[in-house]
N, C-alpha and C positions, 0 to 999 in steps of 0.2 A: 760750277759749270765748266769753268776754264780748266780746272784740274782734270775733269772727266775727259774733256776734249784732248787735253795734252796726253793723257794716258792712252787714249784711242790712237792718236797719231804715233805715239811711241811704239805700241804693239804692232801697228800696221807696218811701220818702218822695220821693226825687228823681224816680222814674218817675211817681209820683202827681201831683207838681207839673207834669209835662209830659204829662199824660194826654191832652190834646187833640191833641197831635202824634201820640200813639200811636193814638188813636181815628180821627183823620183818615186816617192811613196805613192802618189796618186796613180802613176802609170803602173806600178807593180800591182796595186789593188785592183785597178780597172782591168788589166790584162787577165789576172787570175779570175776575177769575178765574171768577166765577159766569157771567158773560156768555159767556166763552169755553167753559166746560163745556157751557153750553146750546147753543152753536153747533157743538159737535163732531158730525160726521155720525153718524147711526145706522148700526150694523153689523148686517146681516141674515145669518143663517147658514142655508143650505139643505143638507140632507144626504139621502143615499139609501143603502140597504143592499142588497147583492147576495149571493145564495147560489149557490154553485157546487156542483152535484150531480155527483160523479164516479162514483157507483155505477151502472154500466150493466149490464144483464142480458146483453149480448153479450160482455162482457169475459171471464167464465169460460168461455163456450161457445167462443170463438175463441182461447182461450189456446194458444199454440204454433203457430197458423195465421196469425194476423195480428200486425203489429208493435204491441207494447204500449209506448206512450210513457209517460214519467213526467209525468202530468198535473199532479200537485201541485207538482212542481218548476217546471214551465212557468208555472203560475199565480203562484207566488211571484216568479218573475223578472218576470212581467208587472206584478205589484203594485209591485215596486221600480222598474221602468222606466216606470210610468204617467205620471210627471211629467217625463219626458225632454223635451228641447227639441223634437223633431219632434212629439210628442203635444201639447205645449202650443201649438205653432203650429197644429196641426189644431183644437184647441179654440178658438183665437182666430178661425179661419176659420168654424167651425161656429156660433159665437155672434155673428159680425159685429163682434167687438171689434177686428179688424185694420183696420177702416175708420177708427177713430179714431187709429191709429198711422200717420202719414204719413212718418215719418223712421225711419232705423235706430235712433236713440236712443230714440224713443218706443216702437218695437216691443220693444226690449230691456227698457225699464222695464215694459212690459205683461207680458212673459213672466216677469220677476222677480216682479211682483205676483201673477200667477197661481200661481207656484210657492210663494210665501210664504203665500198665503191658502188654499191647498188642503191638506187633510189626508186621508190614506189609512190606515185602520186595519184590522187583521185581528182579528175577534172569533170565537174558537173554531175557527180553522183554515180552514173553508170559507165563513165569513161575513165579508164585507168592507163597511166603511163609508167612504163618500167624502163629504167636507164641503168647503164653500167659503163664505167670508164676504166680503160686499161691501155697499156702501151702497145698491145697488139690489136689492130682493128678487127681481125677475124675472130680472135678470142672474145672480144667485146660483143660482137654480133652473136656468137654461139651462146654466151652466158644469158643474154636477153632472150634469145629464142627458147632456151631451156626453162627460164623462169616463166615465160608465157605458157609453155606446155604444162608446167607444174600447176600454174594457176587454173587452167581450164580443167585438166584431168583431176586435180585435187577437189574442185567443187563437185564435178559430176560423180567421181568415184566415192567421195565421202557421202554424198546424198544417197547413192544406191546402197552403200554399206549400212548407213543408218536405217534405210528402209528394210533391208534384209534382217538386221538385228531386231528391229521393231516387230517384224512378222514372226521371227522365231520366239521372241518374248511373248507375243500375243498367243501363239499356238501353244506354248507351254502353259500359259495361264488358262487357256480354254480346256486343256486336258485336265488340269488340276480342278477347275470348277465343274467339269463333267463328273469327275469322281465325287466331289462334294455334293453335287446335285443328286447323283444316284443314291448316295448315302442318306441325304435328307429325305428323298422320296421313299426310300425303304423304311426309315424311321417313322415317317408319317403314316405309311400304309400299315405297318405293324401296330402302331398306336391305335389307329382307327379300327383295325380288326380286333384288338384286345378290348377296346372300350366302345364297341359299336352300340351297345344297349343304352349307354348314357351320354353319347355325343350330342352336342347341340344341333339345332336345325330341324327341318321338317321331318327327317327320318331319324332324328336323335331322341334324346330323353324327353325333352319338353313336348315334342310332337307326339311321342308315344303316350305320354300321360294324357294329353288332350284327347287323342283318339280313343284311349281306353275309357276315359270318363264319358266321352260322348257315346261310346258303344255300351257302357254300363247303363246310362240313362235310357238308351233305346231298348236294351234288353229288359230292363225293369218295366218299361212301359208295355212292351210286348207281353211280359209275364202277367202284369196286372190286367191287360186286355183279355188275355186267355182265361184267367181266373174268372173275370166278370162274365165272359161268354159261357164258361162252364156252368156258372150259377143260373144263367138264363136258360140254358138247355135243360138243366135239371128241373127247373120250374115247369117248363113246357112238358117235359117227359112225365112229370107227376100228374099232370092234368089230362093226359091222353091214355085211353084204355089200351091194354095190350091186345085184346081180342074183340072182334066185333060180334056181339051176341051174348055177352055177359060171362062166358067161361074164361077164366084166366090161367088155368093150370095146364092147358094143352095148346099148342100152336107153334107156328114157325118162329114167331118173334120171341118165344120163351126159351128156345134152345141156344146153344153156344154159337158164336159167330162163325161163319164159314171161312174157308181159306181165302176167298176173294176179298172178304171184308177185312181180314188181317193184312192182306197185301195193300189194300187201299189205305189202311191206317199207317202202314210202314212208308208208303210212297208219299203220303201227305206230310209225314214227319221229315222226310228227306227234302221235300219242296220248301218247308218252313226253314229248315237249316240252311239250304242254299240261298234263300232270299235274305238271310242275315249277312251273307257275304257278297252276293252278286245281285245284279238288277234282273228284272223279269225278262230282259232280252238276251241274257246270257245263254249260250247253247246248252249247258247242263240243266238250267232251270226249264228251258223250253221242252227238252226231252222228257224230264220228269213230269211236267204237267201233261204232256201227251199220254204218257203211260197211265197217269192218274185218271184221265178222262176215259181211257179205254177200259180200265178196271171198273170204274163206276157204271159204265154202260153194261159191262158183263154182269155186275152184281144185280142190276135192275132186271136183266133177262132171267137170271137164276131165281129171283124172288117171284117173278110172274110165272115161271114154269112150276115152281113149288106150289103156288096158290092154285094153279090149274089142275095139278095132280090131286090135291086134296079135294077140290070141288068135284072132280070126275070120280073119285073113290066113293063118296057119299053124295047122293044126288043133291041134297040141300044141306046146309049146315044145321046141325042140331044144337040143342041147348047144352048137350054134354061136351061137344067138341068146339064149336064156335069157329069164326073166321079170323085169321091173324090180321092185325091192323097195320097196313104199310106205313103209316105216319109214325107209329110207335117205333117200328124197326129203323126208320131213317133217323129219328131223334136219338135212338140208342147208338146208332153208328156215329152220329155227329158228336155225341158225348165221349165215346171212346177216342175219336180223333182229337177232340179238344184236350182231353187228359194227356194224350201223347204230346201235344203242342206245349202244354204246361210243363211237362217234364223236360222237354228240349230247352225251353226258355229258362227254366231253373238251372239246368246244367250250364247254359250260356252265361247266366248271371254269376254263378259260382266261379266259372273260369275267368271272367273279366275281373271279378273282385280279387282273385288270386294274382292276376297280372298286376293290378294296381298295388296290392300289398308288396309284391316284389319290387316294383318301381319305387315305392316309398322307402324300401330298405336301401336302395341304391342312391337315394337323394343326397346323402352326406358326401358321396364321392364326386358329385357333379361339379362343384366349384374347382376342385383340384384338376379334374379332367379337362374342363374348359380352359383353365389357365395354361396347362401343358399343351393343349391343342393350339392355343393362340401362339405360344412360343414356337412350336414346331412350324406353324404356318408362317410366322414372321421370319424365322431363319430360312425356311425354304424360299420365301418371297425375295429376300435379300440376295441369296445365292442365284436365284433364277434371274433377277434383274441384272446382276453383274454379268452373268453368263450371256444373256441376250445382248448386253452392251458390248461385250468382248466380240461377239459374233459380228455386230455392226462394224466395230473397229477393224476386224480382220478383213471384212469386205471392203472397207474404205482403203485399207492398206493395199489390198490386191488391185483395186482400181488405180490407185496412185502409182503402183509399180508398173502396171500396164501402160499408164499414161507416160511414164518416163521412158519406157522401152519404145513405144510407138512414136511419141512426140516429146522431145525434150522440153521441160518447162522453162529452161533458161537456154538461150542461144548466145554463144560466145563468138564474136566476130573480130578478127584482127584487122582493125582499121588501117593501121600504119605498121606493116611488118618491119622487123629490124633488118637493117642493111649494114654492109661493111662501109664504115665512114672513109671517105677519100681524103679528107683533110683533118688534121688534128684539132681537137677542141682546146688544147692547152699544151704547155703552160703559156702565160702571157709574157713572152720574152721581151717584148717592147718595154713593158713596165719594169721588168727586172733589169734590162740594160740601162734604163734611165736611173734606176735606183743605184746600180753599181757605179755609174758616173758620179753621182752626188756623194755616195759613200767614199769613193776614191778621193775626190776633192776634199771632203771633210777629213779624211784620214791624213792627207798631206798637210792641211792646215794644223791638225792636231800635232803631227810630228814637229812642224816648225814651232808651234807653241811650246812643246816640251823642250826643244833645243834652246829656246830663249832662256829658260831657267838653268839649263846645263852650261851653256856658253854665254855668260852674262857680259854685256857690253853697254857702253854709254852713248846715247844718241846725241846729246847736247850738253851745254854747260850747266843747265838747270838740273838735269838728271845726275850729273857728276857731283854737283854741290850737295844735293840731297842725300847721295849715297855716303859721302865722307863727313858731312856736317861741317864743312870748311868753306870759306869764301873762295870763289873762282875769280882770279885777278884778270884773266883774259883768255881768249881762244885764238888758235892759229887756223886760218882757213886755207884749204888747198886751192891752188890756182888751176882753173879749168881751162887747159889748153885744148888744141884741136885733137891731139891724140887721146887725151883722157875723155873728151866728149865723144869721140868715135867709139871708144871702148864701152862707154856707158850705153850709147845707142845700140851697139852690137849685143850687149847683154839683155837690153830691153827687147830687141828683135828676137833673140834666142828664146826668151821666155814666152813671147807671143807665138813663136813658131811651135813651141812644145804644146802650149794650150790649144792652138788651132789644130795641131795634129791629133790631140786627144779628142777634141770635139768632132774632127773629121772622121776619126776611127769610129766614134759613137754613131755618127750619121751613116757611115757605110754599113755598119752592122745592122742598123735599123732598116736600111734599104734591102739588104740581103734577106733579112727575116721576113719582110713583107713580100718579096718576090719569090724566093725559092725556099726560105726557111733555113735557119742556121744548122739545124740537125741534119740536113741533107748534104752538107759540105764534107768532102773526104777527110779533111784534117780533123773535123769534129767527130766523124764516125770512128776514126782511128783512136782519138782520145777518149772515146766512150768506153774503151776497154779497161777502165779503172776497175779494180777489184770491187766486188759487190759490197764487202764490208765497209770500205772507204766511202763508196758512193752513198750507202745508206746512212753513214754517219754524217756526211756533208748535207744530205737531203733532209734528214730528220732532226739534226741538232744545230749545225752551224748556220745554215741558211735561215731557218726560222728565228734564230737568235739575232742575225744581222738585219733581216727584213721585217722583223716584228710579226712573224707567223704568216706572211703573205704567201 
C-alpha cells in the first residue's frame, strides 16, 4: 500500500515538474477544438404534422355498393415508401437541389443526405410528423413542404390510378366474357335446334313419348268405340225394313246417297278429326259443327220433298212400289258416317304408332344428348355468372370513382405546416466545448506523462537507490531562502493563472454560445471558409474519433 502511495506521489510530482508542457498542450488542444466547435455549421430542423381523416360519411352509406379499399393500409405503405428513391428524386427537383448535383456521384450523395436527414414518424395512427435537418433553414422548410405534398398527392393519385386500372381491366374482361357468352349461346342454340326431337323436358323426348303414348291410347279407344258403334248400327239396320208396304226393290232409301249426304259424311269426318286436336270450343270445331247442322237440316228437307213427290205421283202406295222407310235411311246414313270415323281413327292410330316407332329409334341417342346439353348449360351458366358478377363490379367501380371525384374518401389536413426555423436545433456546442476542455486537460497530462519517460529524474533518495541498486549515504537539501520561496510562489501563481485563464475562456465561450451563438461571430464566420474536403474530413472522421461519435 505504501509502495502504491509512493508511486502516486512520485508521478504527481513528476507531472507537476512538467506542468508547462501539460498546460501548453492543453491550451493548443482547447484553442483548436473550441475553434472547430465554433465553426461547426448550425443545423436547422423544420417539421410539419399531417392528419389523415379516414372517417367519411359516404363510407357507411355506400357499403356493399362501392369498392371499399383499405385506406389505413395504403397510408402505412405510403409512409414506409415516402423516402423511396423516386420520391427523393422528386423532392430534389421540387426544391431545385438537383441543380447543385451535376454528376451521378453528386446526385447519389444528395439523395443519401436527404434520406439520412429526413424523419417520418406516426403519432397516434392518423397523425404523421415529417422532419428534415439542414444547415439552411429555408431549404429545410422547402424539403418538408415537398415531402408533405408528395405524401398527399401520392395517396390520392395512386388511389385514382388504381381505380382507373381496375376499371380498364374489368371492361376488358367484360368484353371477353361477352364474346364467350355469345359463343356459348350460339353453341347451345345450335345444339337444341339439331336435337330438338330428343331433348329432355316437357317439349323434349320424354314429353313427346308420354304424349304419343297418351294419344295412342286415346286413338285406340276412339277406334274401338267407333267399331262398336258400327256393329250396333248394323244390327239396328238389319232389323228395320227398307220400304214400308213390303216392297224392297224400289224406293228412295234403296238408291245411292245424295250429294248432301256425302257432304254430311265429309263434314262429320272433319269434326271428328278436329276434336282429336282441339276442344269443342275451338273456332274451327264450332264452324264445322254449324256447317254439319245446316247440312243435316237440308238433308231432312230433301227427304221429305222426295217422299211428297212420290206420294203425289201415285195417289196411294201400292204393293209394287211401297213407301221408303225414313228410319232405314237415317240408319244407313249413320252407318256410312261411322265407317268414315273408323277410317279416320285407324289412320290416327297408324300415324301415332309410326311416331312412337321413330321415338324408339332415337332412344339410344338420348343419354348422350342429355349429357352434352348439361355440359353446354353448365358452361353457359358459369360464363353468365362471371359476366353478371363483372357487371356488378364495374358498377361498384363506377360508383367508387364518382365518390372519389365528388367527395374524397380521405381528407388530408396539415395540422402544423412547416416553417422556417429561427433558431438552430444543433449542434450542442455547450457539450462539445466541455468535452474539448477535458480532452485538452487530458492531452496535457498525457504529454507530461510521456515526458516523464523521456526525461527521467529522481525525486528522492529512495527512488535514486532503487534505480542504481546501491545504498544512498545521504542527501543534500537546498536552503529555502526568501528569493527561492518567492520564485516558487510565482511559478505556482503562474500555473494558477494559466488554469484560471483556460477555465475563464471556457466560461466565456459558453456564455457567448448561450446568448448569441458562436457561429454568429465574425471571426468564426471567416474561419468557416475552410475547404469543404478538410471540413468533411474533420466532421466525419476526426471529431467522431475524439468524441466517440457524439
